[in-house]
N, C-alpha and C positions, 0 to 999 in steps of 0.2 A: 405229833402226828400230822402229816401233810393232809390238808383238806382235799376232798375229791375235786377234780377239775370239772365243774359244771359248765353249761353253755355260756353263762354270763362271764365267768372268769376267762374262758377260752377267747371270747371276742375281745375282752380288754387286753389280754396278754399278747395276742397275735395280730390284732387288727384285722381279723378274718372277715368281719362284716364288710368293711370297705373294699377289701380285695375281691370278695364275692360279687359285689355290685359291679366292680370294674370288669370282672370276667364276663358277667352276663351281658353287659352293655358296652363291651369293648368296641363294637362297630361304631358307636356314637362318639368315641373319644377322639381328640385331635390326633392327627397322623404324626406322632413322635415315636421314632424307632427307639427301642431300649438301648441301642448302641449310638444313637445320635445325641447331639447336645440339645439341652433345653434352652431355647432362646427366650430371654426374660426382658420385659419392659419394666423399669422402675419408675413409679410415680410418687414423687416426694423422695428426693435422693439424698438429703442430708438431715436437716431438722433434728428432733430429739431422738429419733430411732431409725429414720430412713437410711442414714449412713451405715448403721450396724446391720440392718436387714440386707442392704445391698451387698456389703462386704462378705457377710456370712454366706449368702446364697452364691455369690461369685466365687467363693473359695471351693465350691464343689467342682471336681474336675470335668464334669459333663454339663457345665453351665456356660452359656455365652450371654453376657449382658448386651442385648441387642439395641435397647433404646433407653433414653433418659428423658424424663418429663418433670418439670418443676416450674411453678409460677415465679420463683426467685431466680433471677439470672445469675446471681452470685453462687448459689448452691449448684446450679446447673454447670457452671464453669468449673467448680471445684470437683464435682463428680466426673466430669469429662476428662480430667487428668488421669483418672484410673481406667477409663474406658474410651480411649480416643476414637475408636471405630464405631461406637454406638451412635445411632441417630439421636437428634435432640429436638425437643419441642417444648413449648410453654403450656399449651392447652391439651389436656388429655383427649379431648374430642378429636383433635387433629390426628393423634396417633391411631385411633381406631378407624377414622374415616380414610386415612391415606397410607397408613403403614401396617395395617393389621396382618398382612401376609408375612411380615418380618419378625413376628414374635409368637410364641406359643403360650406364654404364661405372664402374669402380671403381679408385681408387688405394689400394694397400696399402703403407703406410709404417710398419710396426710392428716390434717385436722379432722375431728370427729364428724363435723357436719357434711363433709364431702365423701365419707366412706361409702354410703349406699349408692349415690349416683355413679361413682366410678366403678365400684365392684359389680354392680348390676349391669353396667355397660360392658364390662369385661366378660361376664357370664353370657350375656346376650350374643357376644361375638365368639363364643366357644373357647374362651381362654381359661386355663387354670388360674387360681387366685390365691395369693398369700395376702391376708388383710390384717391391718393393725386393729387394736382394741380401743374402745368397745366396738363390736362389729357394726352396729348401726347407731344412729343418733335419735331417731324418732321411733315411737312404738309401732306406728303403722308400717315402718320399714322392716320390722320383724317378719310380717306376713309377705311383703314383697320378696324378701330373701328366701323364705320358705318356698314360695311358688317358683322362684328361679331355680332353686336346687332340685325341685321335683321335675322341672323342665329340662335340666341339664345334669342328670344323675351321674354321668361318667366323668365329669370334671372334678379335679382334685382341688380341694380348698383347705386352708389352714389359717387359724387365728394366731396372732402374735403373742402367745402366752408361753414363751420359751421355758419358763420355770417348771412347767409340767413334765419336762424331760428329766428332771432331777430324781434320783433314786428315792429320796425320802418322800417326795410327793406321790410317786407311783406306788410306793409301799403303803402310804396312807389310804390310797384307793383300795388296795387289796384287803387291808385290815377291815375297812368298813364294808366293802362288798361281801366279804366272807362272814360277816357278823362275828368277828373274833372278840369284839367287846360287847356282844349282845345287841339288843335293839337300841336304836337311836332315840334320844329324847329331844335335843335341841342343838343348835350351833351358835357359837359366839365368834364373830369375825370383826376385826378392826384393822385400820391402817393409820399410819402416821400423817399422811398428807391430807389436806393441803398445808404444807409447812415451809415451802421454799419459794422465796420471792422471785427467783429466776424463772419459775414455771407457773406461778399462780399470782393473781392479783388479790392478795390477802386483805386489802383494805376496801375492795370493791370501789375503787376510785375511777371516775369517768374523766378521762383527759379531754381537752378541747380538740376539735377536728384539725388536722394538719394535712398537707400533701403527703402521699405515701412515699416511702423511699424510692429512689429511681430504679433500683433493681427489682422491685416488687410490682407485679401486675395485680393490682388490688381488685380489679373486676373479676379476674380469674380466681383469685384467692377466695372471694365471696362465693363464687359458684352459684349454688342453688338458693342461697340466702338473699334476702332483700338488699337492694343497693343502698348502702349507707356510706357516709364519709369515713375515711381512715382516721383512726386515733392511735396514738402511742399506747402500748400496753395491750395490743391484740396480737398482731403478727410480729415476728414469726413464732413466738413460743407461748405467750401468756394467754392464748385463746382458751385454754382449759377452763378458766374461771368464768367465761362468758356463756350466758344461757343459750345463745343462738349458735355457738360454734363448738363448745366443749361439754364435758360431763363432770368437771371438777374432780376432786380426789376420789369420790366414790366410784366414778366411772373410769378414771385412769387406772385404778388398782384392782377393780372388781374381778377381772379374769384371773389375776394372780393369787387371789385368796379364796374365791368362791369355787374355783374349777373342780377341786377334788370332790365336793359334794355332788356335783352333777354326774361325775364319772362313777361315783360310788353308788348312787341311788337313781336308778332309771325312773323311779316313781315320782321324782320331782319334775313334773312336766310343765305346769304353769301356775304361778301363784294365784291365790284367791283374794289376797288383800295386801296392802302396804300402808305403813304408818311411819311418817317421818317427823321426829321431834327436833326442832332447831330453834335457838333463841332469837335469831335475826328475822326481821320481817321480810316478806318476799320483795325482791328487787327486780325490775323489768330487765335489767341488763346482766345481772350476775347470779351465780349459784350461791346458796347460803352455806355456811359452816360455822361452828361444828354441827354435825348431824348424828342423830341416833335413829336408826330405822329398824322396823320389824317387818320382815317379809314372810308371809304365812302361806304354807302349802297344805292342801287337803290330801291325805294319803290313806289308802286302803291296802295295807301291806304288813306282813309279819316282821318287816325290817324296822318298824317304828313302834314305840310304846303307845303313842296316842294317834288319833285320827287327824291331828294337825301337827305339822312340823314347822316350828318357827326358826327363822334365821335372824339373829340380832346382828346387824351390820352397821358399824360406826366409823366415822373418820376422826381426824384431829387427835389421834392418840388416846381415844377413850377406851382404855383396856377394861376387860371384864375383871371382876373381883376374884382373886385367887382363892380366898376363903370360901366364897360361895360355890366355887367349882370343886372344893375339897382338895386343893393343892396347898403345899406348905408355903410359908411366907417367902417372899423373894420377888424377883423381877422376871418378866417374860423375856425370852431370848432375842426378840426382835420387835420392831415397831409395827410390823405387819404380820398378823397372826390369824390362824384358823384353829378353832377349838371346837371339837365335837364331843358332846356329852352323851354317853351311852349307859345302859343299865350296868354294864360290867366294868366301866372305867371311863377315863377321859383321854382323848387324843388331842395333843397339842402339836402344831406344825408351824414353823416359820416359813416365810416366803422363799428363802434359800434352801428349804428342804430339811431343816433339822426337825426330826420326828421323835416325840416322846409319848410314852403310854404311862398313865398314872392310875394305879389301883390302890385305894385306901391310903392315899398319900405317899405311896412308894413308886419309884421311877423304874421303868424298863425302857431302854433305848429301843425305838420303834423298829429299826432295821434288824434287831435281834429277836423279834417275835418269831416263834416257831411256826413253820408252815408257809413262810413267804418264799416265792420263787426268786430266782436271780434277776437283777435289774442291770443288764449290760449298758454301757454308755450309749447315749442316744443324742445325736446332733439334731436339734429341733428343726433347723432350716434345711439341712440335708435330707431329713426324712420327707419333707414336702417335695423336694426335687426328685428323690428316688421314687416316690409314689407316682409323681407325674410321668416318670419314665417307665412305669410298670414293674418296679422292683419291690418285693414284699418288705414292709417296714411298719413300725408303729407310727401313728400320726396323732399328734396332740396340738391343737384340737381342730378337727374338720368343722366347717360352718354349721353342720347339723347339731353338733354339741355346743358350739359357740353361741348359737341362738338362745339356748336355754340359760346360759350364763348371762348373756347380754340382756335378756328380758328381766331377770331379777335385778341386775345393776341399774338399768334405765328406769325401772319402776321406782326404785329407791331414790334415784336422782330427781325424777320428775315430781315425786311427792313432796319435795322441798318447796314447791309452790304453795302447798296447802298444809303448813306445819300443824301438827296436832290433830289432823283430820284423817281418819282411816278411810282409805279409798278401796272399795271392793272392785276387784279387777275381773273382767270377763274378756279373755282374749278372742273368743269366737266372734264376738260382736265388736271388738275393739272399742270397749267402753268401760266406764266406771258407773255401773247401774245406780249406785246410791249418790252420785255426785255429777249431775249434768254439766256443771261449770268446768269440772276437771276434764270431763270427756271432750268438751269443746276446746279446751286450751292445751291439753297435754299430749294428744295422740299423734298429731300430724302437723306438717308445715305446708304452706303454699310455696311451691318451687318456682323460682324465677324462670322465665321463658328461656328455653335452650339448655337448661341444666337439670331438668327433671329426670329421675331414674327411669330407664326404659322398662316396659313390661316384657319379661322374658317368657317366650312361648316356644 
């Protein structure tokens, strides 16, 4: 029997909530005709994901790549071969100060530490934004972004979690939202990284200072962070492992494995506590791993068995016990897994969208669950473009949803500074009331002059 279409399911299936906001506030939106091309500025044009973001967006027939911005002259030259008519710059601030009339939207595919300064600058200038994950790097920046979205409600935003467009992941949301497996008990989520030396400094080794490569503007790469000498093993890729610049494996993969929980359960607003267990002692320069974290939410809802909902989130391939989950012996289908335990069964989901439902040790392919709607193909990048142009579509994930995902991710990451110590979190006051030292050290950074995020009003 097909479950009745309630309001929650309607908003998820059609994206009506975002479209209604756009309709009410259309007068505030940038003047982009539905028949015109969306002019896009790409900031971070190659890197680990910048090239893919740029090429996917550029493949939309109504997109013009109007500008290219990168602190790496080599990357800029490489991208310019694909877009010879686009303007070029090294400093994103120059683009907004001198070229803002030449673009309508911005792709931000840069290291984590520069996300908030650049994205908030774009929103302040009235530009639509596609931004890479995690959405922000500092906990204080969550509130900065929330305030900016409230001030610019007609702008279209999207987080770079392209896997959310896969049918299996969208079906997982439906199954959980509709309570097809009963009330939720807990979630177990884990990732394989950090496990690749091409992307992570697995040894936490600090190289000696050297002159930066001639193609890299090191001052601009540092951006909002303190001025320090260049060291091999930071730029262009391995910055993920560094405390000041990246968010390690937990932050790199968080949006790809936590996202379905926040789409399935509106009640997961802000955690009340986070606890990170990791064997390595804190290091001033690097994130620790392996980590096992517990992120706890207080919930008052019939969707949950208890008044607390724990998310057990781990890195370095620390998989949950299949026996403890009531699953038969064997291996999980992927290194990056989302498992939700409910009263009536266990949902397992790989990052690429392989969905399985287990009841009493028996398997049901998730996409064969009765009552599921159809999940037509969805191009994640084109959905953002279409929405910018005023065309109805599904959008996964606008920043309002990305903020909840990022809050959980960054709390787990930051708690690595205080292993084995549970930090009680109060977002309203941006503090850990039980831990003044964590409050003083984990919430915010001092931005370098000229690179601070603007206040969007």
